[in-house]
py3Dmol code that shows the C-alpha trace and the ligand (Angstrom):
import py3Dmol

protein = """\
ATOM      1  CA  MET A   1     -83.800 -12.192-110.207  1.00  0.00           C
ATOM      2  CA  LEU A   2     -82.301 -15.675-110.242  1.00  0.00           C
ATOM      3  CA  SER A   3     -85.063 -18.377-110.232  1.00  0.00           C
ATOM      4  CA  TYR A   4     -83.205 -21.293-111.812  1.00  0.00           C
ATOM      5  CA  ARG A   5     -82.535 -24.202-109.419  1.00  0.00           C
ATOM      6  CA  HIS A   6     -80.445 -27.043-110.742  1.00  0.00           C
ATOM      7  CA  ALA A   7     -81.879 -29.631-108.256  1.00  0.00           C
ATOM      8  CA  PHE A   8     -84.974 -29.882-110.645  1.00  0.00           C
ATOM      9  CA  HIS A   9     -82.693 -31.016-113.476  1.00  0.00           C
ATOM     10  CA  ALA A  10     -79.806 -32.828-111.845  1.00  0.00           C
ATOM     11  CA  GLY A  11     -78.838 -36.019-113.713  1.00  0.00           C
ATOM     12  CA  ASN A  12     -80.964 -35.295-116.820  1.00  0.00           C
ATOM     13  CA  TYR A  13     -79.699 -36.046-120.338  1.00  0.00           C
ATOM     14  CA  ALA A  14     -78.061 -32.641-120.693  1.00  0.00           C
ATOM     15  CA  ASP A  15     -76.242 -33.060-117.362  1.00  0.00           C
ATOM     16  CA  VAL A  16     -75.062 -36.504-118.471  1.00  0.00           C
ATOM     17  CA  PHE A  17     -73.660 -35.203-121.745  1.00  0.00           C
ATOM     18  CA  LYS A  18     -71.900 -32.138-120.027  1.00  0.00           C
ATOM     19  CA  HIS A  19     -70.475 -34.302-117.276  1.00  0.00           C
ATOM     20  CA  LEU A  20     -69.264 -36.991-119.587  1.00  0.00           C
ATOM     21  CA  CYS A  21     -67.305 -34.275-121.450  1.00  0.00           C
ATOM     22  CA  GLN A  22     -66.041 -32.854-118.128  1.00  0.00           C
ATOM     23  CA  VAL A  23     -64.773 -36.302-117.130  1.00  0.00           C
ATOM     24  CA  LEU A  24     -62.935 -36.762-120.433  1.00  0.00           C
ATOM     25  CA  LEU A  25     -61.295 -33.372-120.119  1.00  0.00           C
ATOM     26  CA  LEU A  26     -60.219 -33.849-116.455  1.00  0.00           C
ATOM     27  CA  ASN A  27     -58.902 -37.322-117.081  1.00  0.00           C
ATOM     28  CA  LYS A  28     -56.811 -35.969-119.925  1.00  0.00           C
ATOM     29  CA  LEU A  29     -55.589 -32.956-117.920  1.00  0.00           C
ATOM     30  CA  THR A  30     -54.620 -35.121-114.952  1.00  0.00           C
ATOM     31  CA  GLU A  31     -52.455 -37.441-117.073  1.00  0.00           C
ATOM     32  CA  LYS A  32     -49.589 -35.053-116.276  1.00  0.00           C
ATOM     33  CA  ALA A  33     -48.500 -34.621-112.664  1.00  0.00           C
ATOM     34  CA  LYS A  34     -48.225 -30.771-112.964  1.00  0.00           C
ATOM     35  CA  PRO A  35     -50.867 -29.047-110.817  1.00  0.00           C
ATOM     36  CA  LEU A  36     -53.887 -27.532-112.482  1.00  0.00           C
ATOM     37  CA  CYS A  37     -56.754 -25.209-111.744  1.00  0.00           C
ATOM     38  CA  TYR A  38     -60.503 -25.951-112.358  1.00  0.00           C
ATOM     39  CA  VAL A  39     -62.872 -23.040-112.507  1.00  0.00           C
ATOM     40  CA  ASP A  40     -66.664 -23.345-112.472  1.00  0.00           C
ATOM     41  CA  THR A  41     -68.334 -20.010-113.449  1.00  0.00           C
ATOM     42  CA  HIS A  42     -71.849 -21.340-112.514  1.00  0.00           C
ATOM     43  CA  SER A  43     -71.451 -24.020-109.910  1.00  0.00           C
ATOM     44  CA  ALA A  44     -74.923 -24.374-108.438  1.00  0.00           C
ATOM     45  CA  ALA A  45     -75.089 -26.667-105.308  1.00  0.00           C
ATOM     46  CA  GLY A  46     -72.307 -29.041-106.264  1.00  0.00           C
ATOM     47  CA  LEU A  47     -74.202 -32.185-105.122  1.00  0.00           C
ATOM     48  CA  TYR A  48     -77.854 -33.278-105.341  1.00  0.00           C
ATOM     49  CA  ASP A  49     -80.060 -35.571-103.320  1.00  0.00           C
ATOM     50  CA  LEU A  50     -82.256 -37.445-105.850  1.00  0.00           C
ATOM     51  CA  GLY A  51     -84.659 -38.382-103.073  1.00  0.00           C
ATOM     52  CA  THR A  52     -86.001 -34.832-102.603  1.00  0.00           C
ATOM     53  CA  ASP A  53     -89.322 -33.342-103.861  1.00  0.00           C
ATOM     54  CA  MET A  54     -87.434 -30.961-106.059  1.00  0.00           C
ATOM     55  CA  ALA A  55     -85.529 -33.749-107.908  1.00  0.00           C
ATOM     56  CA  ASN A  56     -88.805 -35.783-108.184  1.00  0.00           C
ATOM     57  CA  LYS A  57     -91.120 -33.006-109.358  1.00  0.00           C
ATOM     58  CA  THR A  58     -90.381 -34.109-112.928  1.00  0.00           C
ATOM     59  CA  ALA A  59     -87.693 -36.764-112.081  1.00  0.00           C
ATOM     60  CA  GLU A  60     -85.596 -35.780-115.107  1.00  0.00           C
ATOM     61  CA  TYR A  61     -82.797 -38.032-113.839  1.00  0.00           C
ATOM     62  CA  SER A  62     -84.919 -41.080-114.678  1.00  0.00           C
ATOM     63  CA  ASP A  63     -84.629 -40.272-118.440  1.00  0.00           C
ATOM     64  CA  GLY A  64     -80.958 -39.325-117.980  1.00  0.00           C
ATOM     65  CA  ILE A  65     -78.455 -40.990-115.606  1.00  0.00           C
ATOM     66  CA  ASP A  66     -80.775 -43.778-114.513  1.00  0.00           C
ATOM     67  CA  LYS A  67     -81.451 -44.882-118.072  1.00  0.00           C
ATOM     68  CA  LEU A  68     -77.710 -44.899-118.781  1.00  0.00           C
ATOM     69  CA  LEU A  69     -76.922 -46.848-115.611  1.00  0.00           C
ATOM     70  CA  GLN A  70     -79.461 -49.563-116.521  1.00  0.00           C
ATOM     71  CA  ARG A  71     -78.316 -50.029-120.129  1.00  0.00           C
ATOM     72  CA  SER A  72     -74.658 -49.186-120.167  1.00  0.00           C
ATOM     73  CA  GLY A  73     -72.717 -52.371-119.274  1.00  0.00           C
ATOM     74  CA  GLN A  74     -70.939 -52.886-122.647  1.00  0.00           C
ATOM     75  CA  TYR A  75     -69.551 -49.439-123.418  1.00  0.00           C
ATOM     76  CA  PRO A  76     -65.929 -48.730-122.255  1.00  0.00           C
ATOM     77  CA  GLU A  77     -66.214 -45.194-123.582  1.00  0.00           C
ATOM     78  CA  ILE A  78     -68.460 -44.208-120.720  1.00  0.00           C
ATOM     79  CA  THR A  79     -67.164 -46.524-117.998  1.00  0.00           C
ATOM     80  CA  ASP A  80     -65.060 -43.903-116.151  1.00  0.00           C
ATOM     81  CA  TYR A  81     -67.983 -41.578-115.833  1.00  0.00           C
ATOM     82  CA  LEU A  82     -70.431 -44.334-114.789  1.00  0.00           C
ATOM     83  CA  ALA A  83     -68.012 -45.720-112.243  1.00  0.00           C
ATOM     84  CA  LEU A  84     -67.729 -42.267-110.627  1.00  0.00           C
ATOM     85  CA  ILE A  85     -71.565 -41.575-110.763  1.00  0.00           C
ATOM     86  CA  SER A  86     -72.395 -45.015-109.337  1.00  0.00           C
ATOM     87  CA  GLN A  87     -70.539 -44.184-106.177  1.00  0.00           C
ATOM     88  CA  PHE A  88     -72.975 -41.251-105.634  1.00  0.00           C
ATOM     89  CA  ARG A  89     -76.102 -42.862-107.088  1.00  0.00           C
ATOM     90  CA  ASP A  90     -75.785 -45.766-104.663  1.00  0.00           C
ATOM     91  CA  LYS A  91     -76.451 -43.148-101.876  1.00  0.00           C
ATOM     92  CA  ASP A  92     -79.335 -41.545-103.872  1.00  0.00           C
ATOM     93  CA  LEU A  93     -77.089 -38.671-104.856  1.00  0.00           C
ATOM     94  CA  TYR A  94     -75.969 -37.171-108.176  1.00  0.00           C
ATOM     95  CA  PRO A  95     -72.783 -35.104-108.287  1.00  0.00           C
ATOM     96  CA  GLY A  96     -72.816 -31.643-109.986  1.00  0.00           C
ATOM     97  CA  SER A  97     -69.764 -30.388-111.898  1.00  0.00           C
ATOM     98  CA  PRO A  98     -67.929 -29.203-108.655  1.00  0.00           C
ATOM     99  CA  ALA A  99     -68.201 -32.639-106.983  1.00  0.00           C
ATOM    100  CA  ILE A 100     -67.149 -34.397-110.218  1.00  0.00           C
ATOM    101  CA  ALA A 101     -64.131 -32.116-110.435  1.00  0.00           C
ATOM    102  CA  ALA A 102     -63.216 -32.599-106.756  1.00  0.00           C
ATOM    103  CA  HIS A 103     -63.471 -36.348-107.338  1.00  0.00           C
ATOM    104  CA  LEU A 104     -61.071 -36.410-110.250  1.00  0.00           C
ATOM    105  CA  LEU A 105     -58.548 -33.753-109.230  1.00  0.00           C
ATOM    106  CA  ARG A 106     -55.462 -34.415-107.094  1.00  0.00           C
ATOM    107  CA  GLU A 107     -54.004 -32.948-103.905  1.00  0.00           C
ATOM    108  CA  GLN A 108     -51.901 -30.546-105.944  1.00  0.00           C
ATOM    109  CA  ASP A 109     -54.807 -29.137-107.848  1.00  0.00           C
ATOM    110  CA  LYS A 110     -57.243 -26.211-107.101  1.00  0.00           C
ATOM    111  CA  LEU A 111     -60.951 -25.654-107.638  1.00  0.00           C
ATOM    112  CA  ILE A 112     -62.405 -22.243-107.856  1.00  0.00           C
ATOM    113  CA  LEU A 113     -66.233 -22.323-107.672  1.00  0.00           C
ATOM    114  CA  MET A 114     -68.470 -19.278-108.489  1.00  0.00           C
ATOM    115  CA  GLU A 115     -72.152 -19.087-107.689  1.00  0.00           C
ATOM    116  CA  LEU A 116     -74.397 -15.969-107.490  1.00  0.00           C
ATOM    117  CA  HIS A 117     -77.611 -17.371-106.012  1.00  0.00           C
ATOM    118  CA  ASN A 118     -77.840 -16.622-102.254  1.00  0.00           C
ATOM    119  CA  ASN A 119     -79.286 -20.041-101.242  1.00  0.00           C
ATOM    120  CA  GLU A 120     -77.417 -22.013-103.777  1.00  0.00           C
ATOM    121  CA  VAL A 121     -74.059 -20.697-102.673  1.00  0.00           C
ATOM    122  CA  GLU A 122     -74.892 -21.843 -99.098  1.00  0.00           C
ATOM    123  CA  ASN A 123     -75.654 -25.317-100.462  1.00  0.00           C
ATOM    124  CA  LEU A 124     -72.382 -25.224-102.378  1.00  0.00           C
ATOM    125  CA  ARG A 125     -70.561 -24.253 -99.125  1.00  0.00           C
ATOM    126  CA  ALA A 126     -72.164 -27.081 -97.245  1.00  0.00           C
ATOM    127  CA  ASN A 127     -71.394 -29.601 -99.950  1.00  0.00           C
ATOM    128  CA  MET A 128     -67.930 -28.498-101.007  1.00  0.00           C
ATOM    129  CA  GLY A 129     -66.610 -26.060 -98.474  1.00  0.00           C
ATOM    130  CA  ARG A 130     -64.645 -28.510 -96.322  1.00  0.00           C
ATOM    131  CA  ASP A 131     -62.242 -29.473 -99.135  1.00  0.00           C
ATOM    132  CA  PRO A 132     -58.963 -27.549 -98.630  1.00  0.00           C
ATOM    133  CA  ARG A 133     -58.430 -27.354-102.460  1.00  0.00           C
ATOM    134  CA  VAL A 134     -61.666 -25.466-102.924  1.00  0.00           C
ATOM    135  CA  ALA A 135     -62.285 -21.699-102.970  1.00  0.00           C
ATOM    136  CA  ILE A 136     -65.958 -20.662-103.167  1.00  0.00           C
ATOM    137  CA  HIS A 137     -66.860 -17.220-104.496  1.00  0.00           C
ATOM    138  CA  HIS A 138     -70.354 -15.726-103.990  1.00  0.00           C
ATOM    139  CA  ARG A 139     -70.304 -13.557-107.028  1.00  0.00           C
ATOM    140  CA  ASP A 140     -71.079 -13.201-110.735  1.00  0.00           C
ATOM    141  CA  GLY A 141     -69.179 -15.986-112.418  1.00  0.00           C
ATOM    142  CA  PHE A 142     -68.238 -13.910-115.496  1.00  0.00           C
ATOM    143  CA  GLU A 143     -66.915 -10.971-113.523  1.00  0.00           C
ATOM    144  CA  GLY A 144     -65.337 -13.228-110.853  1.00  0.00           C
ATOM    145  CA  THR A 145     -63.473 -15.332-113.341  1.00  0.00           C
ATOM    146  CA  LEU A 146     -62.086 -12.356-115.233  1.00  0.00           C
ATOM    147  CA  ALA A 147     -60.950 -10.878-111.973  1.00  0.00           C
ATOM    148  CA  ILE A 148     -58.828 -13.908-111.094  1.00  0.00           C
ATOM    149  CA  ALA A 149     -57.679 -14.762-114.714  1.00  0.00           C
ATOM    150  CA  PRO A 150     -55.209 -16.147-115.425  1.00  0.00           C
ATOM    151  CA  PRO A 151     -55.608 -18.391-112.354  1.00  0.00           C
ATOM    152  CA  GLU A 152     -52.647 -19.890-110.439  1.00  0.00           C
ATOM    153  CA  PRO A 153     -51.636 -22.466-111.589  1.00  0.00           C
ATOM    154  CA  LYS A 154     -52.216 -21.387-115.223  1.00  0.00           C
ATOM    155  CA  ARG A 155     -52.716 -24.919-116.472  1.00  0.00           C
ATOM    156  CA  GLY A 156     -56.370 -25.894-116.354  1.00  0.00           C
ATOM    157  CA  MET A 157     -59.935 -25.416-117.470  1.00  0.00           C
ATOM    158  CA  VAL A 158     -63.069 -23.408-116.981  1.00  0.00           C
ATOM    159  CA  LEU A 159     -66.588 -24.839-117.223  1.00  0.00           C
ATOM    160  CA  ILE A 160     -69.167 -22.256-118.230  1.00  0.00           C
ATOM    161  CA  ASP A 161     -72.718 -23.399-117.561  1.00  0.00           C
ATOM    162  CA  PRO A 162     -75.218 -20.571-117.298  1.00  0.00           C
ATOM    163  CA  PRO A 163     -78.928 -21.172-116.918  1.00  0.00           C
ATOM    164  CA  TYR A 164     -79.769 -19.095-120.113  1.00  0.00           C
ATOM    165  CA  GLU A 165     -82.843 -17.732-118.318  1.00  0.00           C
ATOM    166  CA  GLN A 166     -82.397 -14.377-119.906  1.00  0.00           C
ATOM    167  CA  ALA A 167     -81.750 -13.832-123.628  1.00  0.00           C
ATOM    168  CA  ARG A 168     -78.713 -11.613-122.940  1.00  0.00           C
ATOM    169  CA  GLU A 169     -76.797 -14.534-121.424  1.00  0.00           C
ATOM    170  CA  TYR A 170     -75.895 -15.759-124.949  1.00  0.00           C
ATOM    171  CA  GLN A 171     -74.114 -12.484-125.632  1.00  0.00           C
ATOM    172  CA  ASP A 172     -72.705 -12.355-122.060  1.00  0.00           C
ATOM    173  CA  VAL A 173     -71.044 -15.706-122.730  1.00  0.00           C
ATOM    174  CA  VAL A 174     -69.396 -14.516-126.014  1.00  0.00           C
ATOM    175  CA  ASN A 175     -68.142 -11.249-124.380  1.00  0.00           C
ATOM    176  CA  PHE A 176     -66.823 -13.200-121.363  1.00  0.00           C
ATOM    177  CA  ILE A 177     -64.981 -15.785-123.450  1.00  0.00           C
ATOM    178  CA  GLN A 178     -63.462 -13.117-125.669  1.00  0.00           C
ATOM    179  CA  LYS A 179     -61.982 -11.322-122.636  1.00  0.00           C
ATOM    180  CA  LEU A 180     -61.040 -14.568-120.787  1.00  0.00           C
ATOM    181  CA  HIS A 181     -59.214 -16.005-123.755  1.00  0.00           C
ATOM    182  CA  LYS A 182     -57.072 -12.825-123.992  1.00  0.00           C
ATOM    183  CA  LYS A 183     -56.221 -12.959-120.275  1.00  0.00           C
ATOM    184  CA  TRP A 184     -55.791 -16.783-120.162  1.00  0.00           C
ATOM    185  CA  PRO A 185     -54.837 -17.933-123.716  1.00  0.00           C
ATOM    186  CA  VAL A 186     -53.746 -21.473-122.575  1.00  0.00           C
ATOM    187  CA  GLY A 187     -56.937 -22.130-120.557  1.00  0.00           C
ATOM    188  CA  VAL A 188     -59.230 -24.916-121.758  1.00  0.00           C
ATOM    189  CA  VAL A 189     -62.763 -23.536-122.135  1.00  0.00           C
ATOM    190  CA  ALA A 190     -65.825 -25.766-122.019  1.00  0.00           C
ATOM    191  CA  LEU A 191     -69.198 -24.030-122.646  1.00  0.00           C
ATOM    192  CA  TRP A 192     -72.561 -25.723-122.294  1.00  0.00           C
ATOM    193  CA  TYR A 193     -75.527 -24.442-124.323  1.00  0.00           C
ATOM    194  CA  PRO A 194     -79.142 -25.614-124.832  1.00  0.00           C
ATOM    195  CA  LEU A 195     -80.641 -26.599-128.218  1.00  0.00           C
ATOM    196  CA  LEU A 196     -84.163 -25.114-128.263  1.00  0.00           C
ATOM    197  CA  ALA A 197     -87.251 -25.198-130.382  1.00  0.00           C
ATOM    198  CA  GLU A 198     -86.840 -23.646-133.882  1.00  0.00           C
ATOM    199  CA  LYS A 199     -88.366 -20.293-133.027  1.00  0.00           C
ATOM    200  CA  ARG A 200     -86.223 -19.798-129.932  1.00  0.00           C
ATOM    201  CA  ASN A 201     -82.928 -21.443-130.744  1.00  0.00           C
ATOM    202  CA  LYS A 202     -80.107 -18.919-130.185  1.00  0.00           C
ATOM    203  CA  ALA A 203     -77.260 -21.454-130.276  1.00  0.00           C
ATOM    204  CA  PRO A 204     -76.300 -20.938-133.993  1.00  0.00           C
ATOM    205  CA  ALA A 205     -76.023 -17.178-133.682  1.00  0.00           C
ATOM    206  CA  MET A 206     -74.053 -17.546-130.422  1.00  0.00           C
ATOM    207  CA  LEU A 207     -71.626 -19.961-132.049  1.00  0.00           C
ATOM    208  CA  ASP A 208     -71.144 -17.583-135.066  1.00  0.00           C
ATOM    209  CA  ALA A 209     -70.396 -14.784-132.681  1.00  0.00           C
ATOM    210  CA  LEU A 210     -67.930 -17.030-130.798  1.00  0.00           C
ATOM    211  CA  ALA A 211     -66.150 -18.013-133.990  1.00  0.00           C
ATOM    212  CA  LYS A 212     -65.743 -14.260-134.836  1.00  0.00           C
ATOM    213  CA  VAL A 213     -63.838 -13.826-131.586  1.00  0.00           C
ATOM    214  CA  GLN A 214     -61.210 -16.053-133.295  1.00  0.00           C
ATOM    215  CA  PRO A 215     -60.071 -18.201-130.425  1.00  0.00           C
ATOM    216  CA  ALA A 216     -57.081 -20.510-130.868  1.00  0.00           C
ATOM    217  CA  SER A 217     -59.453 -23.320-131.813  1.00  0.00           C
ATOM    218  CA  LEU A 218     -63.187 -24.037-131.513  1.00  0.00           C
ATOM    219  CA  PHE A 219     -64.726 -27.493-131.467  1.00  0.00           C
ATOM    220  CA  ILE A 220     -68.449 -28.180-130.941  1.00  0.00           C
ATOM    221  CA  ALA A 221     -70.386 -31.314-130.106  1.00  0.00           C
ATOM    222  CA  GLU A 222     -74.140 -31.423-130.015  1.00  0.00           C
ATOM    223  CA  CYS A 223     -76.484 -34.240-129.008  1.00  0.00           C
ATOM    224  CA  TRP A 224     -80.286 -34.258-129.171  1.00  0.00           C
ATOM    225  CA  VAL A 225     -82.713 -36.775-127.808  1.00  0.00           C
ATOM    226  CA  LYS A 226     -85.733 -35.984-130.059  1.00  0.00           C
ATOM    227  CA  PRO A 227     -86.492 -33.939-133.228  1.00  0.00           C
ATOM    228  CA  GLN A 228     -86.375 -30.144-132.938  1.00  0.00           C
ATOM    229  CA  PRO A 229     -89.826 -28.838-131.938  1.00  0.00           C
ATOM    230  CA  GLN A 230     -91.241 -25.704-133.639  1.00  0.00           C
ATOM    231  CA  GLU A 231     -92.362 -23.601-130.680  1.00  0.00           C
ATOM    232  CA  LEU A 232     -91.356 -24.702-127.271  1.00  0.00           C
ATOM    233  CA  GLY A 233     -88.809 -26.644-125.283  1.00  0.00           C
ATOM    234  CA  MET A 234     -85.273 -28.020-125.209  1.00  0.00           C
ATOM    235  CA  TYR A 235     -84.524 -30.992-127.403  1.00  0.00           C
ATOM    236  CA  GLY A 236     -80.856 -31.418-126.793  1.00  0.00           C
ATOM    237  CA  SER A 237     -77.657 -29.550-125.761  1.00  0.00           C
ATOM    238  CA  GLY A 238     -74.194 -28.648-127.036  1.00  0.00           C
ATOM    239  CA  MET A 239     -70.713 -28.180-125.772  1.00  0.00           C
ATOM    240  CA  ALA A 240     -68.213 -25.693-127.336  1.00  0.00           C
ATOM    241  CA  PHE A 241     -64.516 -26.083-126.504  1.00  0.00           C
ATOM    242  CA  ILE A 242     -61.557 -23.792-126.848  1.00  0.00           C
ATOM    243  CA  ASN A 243     -58.096 -25.456-126.562  1.00  0.00           C
ATOM    244  CA  LEU A 244     -59.534 -28.848-126.446  1.00  0.00           C
ATOM    245  CA  PRO A 245     -56.683 -31.249-125.496  1.00  0.00           C
ATOM    246  CA  TRP A 246     -55.348 -33.601-128.166  1.00  0.00           C
ATOM    247  CA  GLN A 247     -57.607 -36.610-128.971  1.00  0.00           C
ATOM    248  CA  VAL A 248     -60.449 -35.513-126.729  1.00  0.00           C
ATOM    249  CA  ASP A 249     -62.431 -34.667-129.864  1.00  0.00           C
ATOM    250  CA  GLN A 250     -62.176 -38.337-130.885  1.00  0.00           C
ATOM    251  CA  GLN A 251     -63.248 -39.476-127.472  1.00  0.00           C
ATOM    252  CA  ILE A 252     -66.331 -37.276-127.614  1.00  0.00           C
ATOM    253  CA  GLU A 253     -67.112 -38.509-131.086  1.00  0.00           C
ATOM    254  CA  GLN A 254     -67.020 -42.047-129.775  1.00  0.00           C
ATOM    255  CA  LEU A 255     -69.407 -41.411-126.987  1.00  0.00           C
ATOM    256  CA  LEU A 256     -72.042 -39.472-128.938  1.00  0.00           C
ATOM    257  CA  PRO A 257     -73.601 -42.427-130.804  1.00  0.00           C
ATOM    258  CA  ILE A 258     -73.738 -44.412-127.593  1.00  0.00           C
ATOM    259  CA  LEU A 259     -75.410 -41.538-125.717  1.00  0.00           C
ATOM    260  CA  THR A 260     -77.928 -40.971-128.506  1.00  0.00           C
ATOM    261  CA  SER A 261     -78.846 -44.660-128.732  1.00  0.00           C
ATOM    262  CA  LEU A 262     -79.157 -45.113-124.856  1.00  0.00           C
ATOM    263  CA  LEU A 263     -81.062 -41.837-124.158  1.00  0.00           C
ATOM    264  CA  GLY A 264     -82.682 -40.855-127.456  1.00  0.00           C
ATOM    265  CA  GLN A 265     -86.112 -41.339-128.897  1.00  0.00           C
ATOM    266  CA  THR A 266     -86.916 -41.557-132.628  1.00  0.00           C
ATOM    267  CA  GLY A 267     -85.322 -38.539-134.280  1.00  0.00           C
ATOM    268  CA  ALA A 268     -82.367 -38.326-131.898  1.00  0.00           C
ATOM    269  CA  GLY A 269     -79.033 -37.430-133.288  1.00  0.00           C
ATOM    270  CA  TYR A 270     -75.623 -35.738-132.833  1.00  0.00           C
ATOM    271  CA  ARG A 271     -72.978 -33.811-134.676  1.00  0.00           C
ATOM    272  CA  THR A 272     -69.483 -32.534-134.132  1.00  0.00           C
ATOM    273  CA  GLU A 273     -67.563 -29.782-136.048  1.00  0.00           C
ATOM    274  CA  TRP A 274     -64.257 -27.961-135.803  1.00  0.00           C
ATOM    275  CA  LEU A 275     -65.456 -24.351-136.338  1.00  0.00           C
ATOM    276  CA  ILE A 276     -61.764 -23.323-135.986  1.00  0.00           C
ATOM    277  CA  GLU A 277     -59.102 -25.959-136.455  1.00  0.00           C
ATOM    278  CA  PRO A 278     -56.129 -25.800-134.028  1.00  0.00           C
ATOM    279  CA  ALA A 279     -53.027 -24.357-135.816  1.00  0.00           C
TER     280      ALA A 279
END
"""
ligand_1 = """\
27
SAM
N -72.518 -26.386 -113.456
C -73.455 -27.031 -112.536
C -73.441 -28.535 -112.710
O -73.085 -29.023 -113.831
O -73.621 -29.208 -111.744
C -74.834 -26.467 -112.824
C -75.016 -24.986 -112.988
S -76.667 -24.426 -113.179
C -77.031 -24.847 -114.829
C -76.481 -22.692 -113.321
C -76.261 -22.019 -112.014
O -75.769 -20.677 -112.315
C -77.470 -21.749 -111.064
O -77.140 -22.325 -109.790
C -77.586 -20.259 -110.934
O -77.918 -19.822 -109.683
C -76.207 -19.753 -111.329
N -76.015 -18.430 -111.827
C -76.895 -17.778 -112.639
N -76.374 -16.585 -113.078
C -75.043 -16.579 -112.511
C -73.937 -15.669 -112.591
N -74.024 -14.564 -113.335
N -72.797 -15.984 -111.905
C -72.725 -17.108 -111.219
N -73.778 -18.025 -111.096
C -74.899 -17.709 -111.691
"""
view = py3Dmol.view(width=600, height=400)
view.addModel(protein, "pdb")
view.setStyle({"model": 0}, {"cartoon": {"style": "trace"}})
view.addModel(ligand_1, "xyz")
view.setStyle({"model": 1}, {"stick": {}})
view.zoomTo()
view.show()
């Protein structure tokens, strides 16, 4: 059963980090006029009203996007993302990854959005369905993406952003990427993952398994807002990339210290590593 609802978490520090990376990738990919395809395996609702009870139950956005908007002025590294977000935040909204992609992509590009949750896919249709560039699939994002891979056009990226509610999702991600990379070797892959308390953290084993798949390249960036707890909770998140476009690693490296200092508490930090260097 699917119980995760992204509206509780929209605009939190993990969303901010993921969406900053998404903006860097899409900005780089749209430098060339050639059309491209954006695939979201786990789209959720696409757009969030920050005035709702759901968003305000724990108001995670106030320690995420709102903190960044208040204290960001002097950082050109995050200006593009903040300019985009401000247009939504002014209307009490926060864009999810589908709305961010729709905003940055051009007329010649395509968006393929997968979502499995019955209610959430209706929200996604209501928020994104009128855009002629968008195809919405109510199906499992791993199965669905493999079924259409390689997409047309072949140039493009996939964002993989599962809720990790079930332990098996870590292995599902690795199996999926292994198959996808075979079918779509030129596709840029961006995977989000949580950094959890010491006793529950499955990210290191997942990254080891991913490296063993031997993709063309593998770059990771992690960012945490507090020290790792022993027992419970998420303290940060990571992104793993295959076929990361040239120089985007440096752009990510520039934004991490800014993000950590704007959003982090004592004990916050970040790291990047090429687990497999591009040939
Ligand atoms: N990518 C979105 C963003 O950044 O705005 C957030 C995605 S949210 C973390 C994860 C979503 O995946 C949830 O809406 C959940 O219903 C959906 N989901 C869970 N398992 C799925 C599956 N196997 N295939 C597609 N969607 C799934």
